[in-house]
C-alpha positions, 0 to 999 in steps of 0.5 A, spaced: 714 507 077 710 501 074 703 498 074 700 504 070 692 504 069 688 508 065 682 507 069 681 513 074 676 509 078 680 503 080 683 506 086 684 513 089 691 515 088 695 520 091 694 527 088 696 532 094 701 537 094 707 537 099 709 530 098 717 530 098 722 525 096 722 523 103 715 521 103 715 518 097 715 510 098 714 504 094 707 502 093 704 509 093 699 509 088 700 516 084 696 520 079 701 522 073 701 525 066 704 522 060 710 526 058 712 522 053 711 515 049 718 512 049 720 506 044 720 502 051 715 505 055 713 511 058 716 518 061 711 520 067 710 527 071 707 526 078 705 530 084 707 536 080 715 535 081 717 528 080 719 524 074 719 517 073 719 512 067 715 505 066 717 500 062 713 497 057 711 490 060 708 494 066 703 498 062 697 494 061 693 489 065 694 484 060 701 482 057 702 488 052 702 487 044 707 490 039 701 496 039 702 498 046 704 505 045 697 506 041 694 506 048 697 512 051 698 519 048 702 525 051 698 529 057 694 523 058 692 522 065 694 515 068 695 512 075 702 509 077 704 505 082 711 507 085 716 501 085 723 504 087 725 510 090 733 512 089 733 517 095 741 517 095 741 519 087 734 523 089 731 520 083 
């Protein structure tokens, strides 16, 4: 996952139940919840079933500073764009 924004009004995100791994495609914008703030990015839950990671350099619209982690908190709602789906390993 990548391209995280906290601006919920930017673009409507997919929030529907019933999305399977087969339906999950790169480019899909999803509503997600921050599960953990990691040293190098975020761990997110989205669509009630999936988990993804976001590297720190994809987190903000501007180039992140060393203080990027202060912009995010556990259980915060964000929007994230799916960049890659590994269907073979189901991740």
